[in-house]
N, C-alpha and C positions, 0 to 999 in steps of 0.2 A: 273067188267069193264076191258076191254083189252086196253092197251096203245101202240101206235106205234110212236116212235120218229124218226125224219128224219131231214135232212138239214145240217148235219155236212159235213166237208170237209177240204181241205187245203187252207189256206189263208195267205197272208203276214201280218206282223205286221202293225197295223193301219187300216186294212180292216174290213169288216163287214160280218156277217152271220146271217141268221134267222133260228132258229130251230123251228120245229113244232111237236106237240104231238097230235095225233088224237085218240080219244076215241071211242070205239065201245062196244056194249053190254048194256050200260046204258047211260042215258043222262048226259053229263058232268056237267050240272048246279047243280047236286047233290053233287059235290065234290070240296073241296079245292084242289088246285094243287101246285106242287112245281117242281123246277129243282134242281138237284144235279149234282156234277161232281166228277170224280175220275181221278186224274193225275197219270202217271206211278209211281208205287212204293209208292203211298200215299193212305190214306183212303178216302172214299167217303165223300164229304162235301157239305153243303148247298150253293146254289147259289141265288135262288129267290123263292118267294112264292106269291100266289094270292088267294084271298077269292073266295067263290062261285059266288058272284055277280060281282067280278072284282073291287069292290070299294076299297079294301085294298090290298096293296102290301108290300113286304119287300125284302131287298137284303143284301147279305153279303157286308161288307165294300169295299172289293177290286173291286167290279163291279159297285158300285153306280156311277151314272152319265154316265155309258157306256152301261149298259144292261137295257133292259126294258122287263118286263113280261106283257103279256096281253092275254085276252081270247075272243073267239067268241063262245058263248054257242050255237048259232044257227048252227054253223059248227062243234060243238063238238071238238073244237081245242083250244089248248093253245100254245102260241108262246113265244119264247125268242129271242128278237132282240139284237144282240151283235154288238156293234160298238167299234171302237178304240181298236181292239183286240191286245193283247200282247202275247208274247211267253208263259208266265206263265198261260195263259188261256187254253193252250193245255191240253186236258182231254177227257175222255168219258163222255158225258152228258146224264143224265137220267131224264125222267119226272116221276112224282109220283102223285098219287091221294089218297085223304083221304075222306072217307064217314062219315056220321053222324056228320056233323059239323053245327055250326050256320052260318048264311048267311055271316057275316062279319069277321069270324075267319080266321086267317092265321097260318101256322105251319112251323117252321124252323128246327125242330128236325127230323132226318132221321127215327127214330123209330116210329114216329107217323103216318107214311103213310102206307096204306094197300096194294096199288097196284103200280106196277112198270113197266115201259116200258123197252125195250131191250138195250137202249143206242145208241148214235150216236157219232162218233169220230170227234172231232174238233182238228185240228193241225194248229198252228200259227207259221209261220217261221219268223226268224229275218232278 
């Protein structure tokens, strides 16, 4: 499966962005999905994950209550709605897919994902 992330940009603190990750080559419903981010000079870290069905989600503590991951399998797309953005959310955001999963499983570890998109830059100004 090929993943194409988009939707990044420059936004002021307190603003919102919605990232999209479109899959091609295979149907997205076969994959658990995740979003990760890499801030300048830091390692890549988990942000959010969603199960194949969309019924289960998980978030890193710093984004709980502000970010929402959801998916539209009919459109082969996963979204990350980001509200109340903070300067510390500045990073390159990557979507990732993992195949051969149970319907309700979610994954937070970077190494468990098989496929990665190219990343989209989110910059939050103070």
